[in-house]
N, C-alpha and C positions, 0 to 999 in steps of 0.2 A: 461493578465495583462499583463501590461508595465508602467516598474521603472522610472522615467524620472531620469536622471544627476543636474539636479540644484536641490538648495535648498530653502522651505519657513523657513525662521526666523525671521521674524517679526508678530505682536504679532494683536490683536484686528481689526481694521475697517483697518489697512494695510494689514495684516495678509487677510482678503475678499477681498481687491483690488485683491488684489495677487490672486490672486485663483481666479478672476474672467475675468483675466489680460491670466494666463495660460488660460481658459475655452475656448476665444477665439481665443489664438492661435493655439490652437489645431484644431478649428473649422475650423479654414483658413490653416491647413495643410491638414485636411484630405480633407477638396472643394468636391466633389459632391462622394466621393467614399464612395458607401450602410452600412456603420457603424453606430452603435450609442456607445456612449458614456462616460461613470460620473469619475468624478476625486474626488480621497479623499488624506487624507493627512497621510503617518507613523509616527512615533513618532520620526523619529530624520529627522523629517521633508523633503524629498525626496518623492514627489507628486507621486501617481498613476494614471495610468487608466486603466479601466474595456474596455475591448472596443470587442462590441455584434453585429456581421449583417454581408453577404456572404463576404465583402471588409478582414476581420479585419485583415484577417493572411499581408495583403498589412499595415493596415493600422497600425501597428503592425512596419513594417520595415520603416517604412514614419518616424513615431515619433525620430525613434531608431537613423536616418541617420538626423533626425534634432537636437539634445531632447543631444545624447546617453544616454544609460538604463549603471544604477544598476546593477550588475544581483548576484547569489548567489557562484556562481562558478568561479575559476581564472584559465591560462592556461600558462603557463608560454611564454612569444615568441608574443600576443594577445597584441593586442593595447583599453584601456579604461578610463572612465572618470572618474578623481576625485574631488572633491567641494577644493580648497585652504581653509584648518580651521586650519592651526599654522607655528610656523615658524623658525628655531632657528639655532645654529650655522650649526651644526650637516647635514640642508636640509628641506624640506619643510613637511607638513605633511597634505596626503588629506585623506577626507571622500567617500570613493563609494565603502560604508555600510558596510564598516570597515576600519580602519583606515590600511595606505596606508604610512611610510613615502619614501619620493627619499629624496637618500644623496645629504649631497654639487656635488659632485664630478659625479651625475647623473643629473644634471641641465641642465647643456653644456648650458647659456648659459654667456659665459664667465665673468672675474679676479669680485672678490667681494661675502663676505658673502652672505650665502644666503638673510636675511634680504635689503643690498643690491643690487643686484640682481632684486628682487621681487619693488624695491621702484624706480628701475630705468626702469625695464618693464612695469609701474603699475599695478603689479596685485595685487589688493586691494581685503578682507578678503571673499570667498564663492566664487571666482569665479570660473566654469567650468575648467579644467584643463588636453588631455588628456595625460596618460602614458602608458610604456611597460611594464609591469605582468615580476617580474624575484627576483620568491624566495631561487637561488640560486647567481644569484652573482647579486644582487638590484636594486632594479625596477628606472628606468629614467624615462623623459618626453620624450614624441613621437615627432626624423623627424619633426612630420608635427607641434608640436608642434611651438619646435624652431621655422619653419622659419617662421612661424604668428606671432609672440611675433617679431623678427627678421624683420620684416616688414616694423613694428609700427616703429621700431627708424631708415628705412631706410626712411621715408615718407617726401613728401614734407614739408608739415602741422605736428603740433601734435596732442596731447589725449586726451583731460583728463574724465577717469575713475570710473564709481561710483559707489559706491552697495546702496540695502533696499530700493532702486525704482525703478520702470515700467516704462523701453521706457516711456508712456507717460508723468511720471512724466519725467520724468525729460526732456523731451523736453519741459512741462509745462517751469519750471522750470528754461529755456535759457529763454521761449516769456517772463517767467518775469520779470526776468532780464534783458534786451535789447538785449542779445543777437546773439539774431536769423537768423539775418545778416554775423554773426560772424564764423558759424559752418558749414559744407556740410553736417551730417545725426547725429541721431541719432545711434547709431548702436548696438545689443543685444550682450552679451558676453552671461548672463545667464536670467533667469527671472529676478532674481532684481540685474546685475549686470550692468550694460551697460558702453560706450567708446562714447564719443564725440567726435570727430572728426571732431576736427577745423580749418578754409582754413585760406589757406598760408601764408599768413597776419597775423595772428591771433595768440598772444600771449598766448599758454596753461598754461599759469602762473598765468598770466592777470587772466586769464576766471575763472583759481580757485578759486583764490580769489575773483572775481567776484560775485560768487554764492555762495560760499561755505557759507552763514550766511543762503539762501534760503534751506539747503539741512543740513541735520544731520545723517548723514551720513561721507564713510569711504571716498575721491576723493582721487586721486595720479594722475601725469603730466608724457604723455610721452612726452619725446622733443628728435622732429632727431636731 
């Protein structure tokens, strides 16, 4: 069994749609591998994937690479994935199967309070983030994660990050709002966290204002 490092925190029909979407994504990722799978949901909202078949070991590695996984144990110096659950003046709090606090000096994304950094980089709640575990000296965001987030701010176009919606739902919302030609793509950050990549001549704050009425979710801009 593999526990994926992305959360299902919506309820009712939205939860069923999210799990259906996850089933399709897992099926696509596993492709022609000789494996069957079953998706469950833990009490903490992390989905589990039970695999069976000759290619099950390969399938586990594919899912770990695609999503990151929640593990029962941590080792100092190793990189893991957690979801952003809270933030305060002292840092970020990630859920990696247990609470992991990233102190403010371990975020490493430039000046400002953790809340200001979160807003500047468009880190919507529950977005998966990679971190390096260090129980002695303090956990910190992984260098690869910092590089990815800095790349967002150095790009020639902005982004609008969204939570509580699948990629298909975000695409449909952009189309409904009449902005299909104003974006490059919708990039999946997690199962229910997406990043709308704007075209160079599209104003990200303007796009956020336009689609906001259609999306009952948190939206944050990343402005280069």
